[in-house]
C-alpha positions in Angstrom: 33.8 56.7 -200.2 30.1 57.1 -201.0 28.8 55.0 -203.9 27.2 58.2 -205.2 30.6 59.0 -206.8 30.0 58.0 -210.4 32.7 57.0 -212.9 31.9 56.4 -216.6 33.4 53.3 -218.0 33.8 53.9 -221.7 33.2 50.5 -223.4 30.9 48.8 -225.8 31.7 45.4 -224.1 29.2 44.5 -221.5 31.4 41.6 -220.3 34.2 44.0 -219.5 31.7 46.3 -217.7 30.5 43.5 -215.5 34.0 42.4 -214.6 35.1 46.0 -213.7 31.9 47.0 -212.0 32.6 44.5 -209.2 36.0 46.1 -208.6 34.6 49.7 -208.7 32.0 48.8 -206.1 34.6 47.3 -203.8 36.2 50.8 -203.7 32.9 52.5 -203.3 32.4 53.9 -206.8 29.3 53.5 -209.0 30.4 52.5 -212.5 28.2 53.5 -215.4 28.7 51.9 -218.8 29.0 54.5 -221.5 28.8 53.0 -225.0 29.5 54.7 -228.4 32.0 57.2 -227.0 35.3 55.3 -227.4 37.6 56.6 -230.0 40.3 54.0 -230.6 43.4 55.0 -232.4 45.6 52.3 -234.1 48.9 51.9 -232.3 51.3 49.2 -231.1 51.1 50.7 -227.6 48.1 49.7 -225.5 48.9 52.6 -223.1 48.7 55.2 -225.8 45.4 53.7 -227.1 43.8 53.8 -223.7 45.1 57.3 -222.8 44.0 59.0 -226.0 40.6 57.2 -225.7 40.2 58.4 -222.1 41.3 62.0 -222.9 38.8 62.2 -225.8 36.0 60.8 -223.6 36.8 63.2 -220.7 36.9 66.2 -223.1 33.4 65.3 -224.3 31.8 64.4 -220.9 33.8 66.5 -218.4 33.1 63.8 -215.9 35.2 61.0 -214.4 36.0 58.4 -217.0 37.7 55.0 -217.1 39.0 53.4 -220.3 40.6 49.9 -220.4 42.3 48.4 -223.4 43.8 44.9 -223.5 45.5 42.4 -225.8 46.5 38.8 -226.1 50.2 38.4 -226.8 51.4 35.0 -228.1 55.1 34.2 -227.6 55.4 32.0 -230.7 54.0 34.9 -232.8 56.4 37.4 -231.2 53.5 39.0 -229.3 50.9 39.0 -232.1 48.0 39.8 -232.0 48.7 42.2 -229.1 46.9 45.5 -229.5 45.1 44.1 -232.6 43.4 41.3 -230.6 39.9 42.6 -231.1 40.3 42.8 -234.9 42.0 39.3 -235.0 39.2 37.9 -232.9 36.5 39.4 -235.2 38.3 38.1 -238.3 39.7 34.6 -237.4 38.5 34.0 -233.8 39.7 31.4 -231.4 39.7 28.7 -234.1 41.9 30.8 -236.3 44.5 31.2 -233.5 44.3 27.5 -232.7 44.9 26.7 -236.4 47.9 29.0 -236.5 49.3 27.2 -233.4 48.7 23.8 -234.8 52.0 21.8 -234.3 53.6 24.6 -232.3 55.0 23.3 -229.0 55.5 26.7 -227.2 51.9 27.8 -226.4 53.0 30.5 -223.9 51.0 33.7 -224.0 50.0 36.6 -221.8 47.2 39.1 -221.6 48.1 42.7 -220.9 45.7 45.4 -219.9 46.1 49.1 -219.5 43.5 51.2 -217.6 43.4 55.0 -217.6 41.2 56.7 -215.1 40.6 60.5 -215.3 39.2 61.9 -212.1 40.1 65.6 -212.0 42.8 66.6 -211.3 44.2 63.1 -211.6 45.1 61.0 -214.6 45.9 57.5 -213.4 47.3 54.7 -215.5 47.5 51.1 -214.4 48.8 48.0 -216.0 48.1 44.3 -215.5 49.6 41.2 -217.0 48.6 37.6 -216.6 50.8 34.8 -218.1 49.4 31.5 -219.2 49.1 29.2 -222.2 46.9 28.7 -225.1 44.8 25.6 -224.8 44.5 23.0 -227.6 40.7 23.6 -227.9 38.1 26.1 -226.8 36.6 25.4 -223.4 33.9 27.1 -221.5 31.0 29.5 -222.4 31.6 32.4 -220.2 33.6 35.6 -220.8 34.4 36.9 -224.3 37.1 37.1 -226.9 39.9 34.7 -226.5 38.8 33.6 -223.0 37.9 30.1 -224.2 41.5 29.3 -225.2 43.5 31.0 -222.5 44.5 29.2 -219.3 46.2 31.5 -216.8 49.3 30.4 -214.9 48.2 28.6 -211.7 44.9 27.5 -213.1 43.5 24.5 -214.9 40.5 26.2 -216.3 40.3 28.7 -219.2 38.9 32.1 -218.5 35.7 31.1 -220.2 35.3 28.3 -217.6 35.5 30.7 -214.7 32.8 32.9 -213.2 33.6 36.6 -212.9 34.9 36.5 -209.3 37.3 33.6 -210.1 38.5 35.2 -213.3 39.2 38.5 -211.5 41.6 36.6 -209.2 43.9 36.1 -212.2 42.8 38.7 -214.6 45.0 41.3 -216.3 42.0 43.6 -216.4 41.3 43.2 -212.7 45.0 44.0 -211.9 45.1 47.2 -214.0 41.7 48.5 -212.7 42.6 47.7 -209.1 45.7 49.7 -209.6 43.9 52.9 -210.7 41.1 52.6 -208.1 43.3 51.9 -205.2 45.6 54.9 -206.0 42.6 57.1 -206.6 41.2 56.3 -203.1 44.6 57.0 -201.6 44.9 60.4 -203.4 41.3 61.4 -202.4 42.0 60.5 -198.8 45.1 62.7 -198.7 43.0 65.6 -200.1 40.7 65.3 -197.1 
């Protein structure tokens, strides 16, 4: 696959772009960050949010697009904040989540990511989940969002203590994006 094949990653989040760019390049695609184009509906379903955002972006651009949406799901809160993670982060942040968990013994949580890649004639959807726990205090300065308080299963560091390559070994986002890129390559090869 030539790296002249461009895919537009619809996100305002440069951290997400840098994480996904590495994976796209591994599959021979050139990822271009496209800001200001993501229309995000309110829904309890990450897949629906990502798919509608991708379809809207593709309708405007008529070029290959990738949209990824993710959420932090905390077991003690029955999955909250889930699809509302961005809003919760903006309003109460990591400290707010830690305060809500004060005295709570079960700190189990998971990140879930859904990626939708539209590359005509294909609409590919991928999902990634990483289980872990919420730390008792923020640690690290890398990443974004709830990365400073999430420790993935099998690790001792928070996402914010990891560089991009290390985070991508665990990451929900890396899993969902890998899923769509690997299938796209397979489909393109079968077309010849």
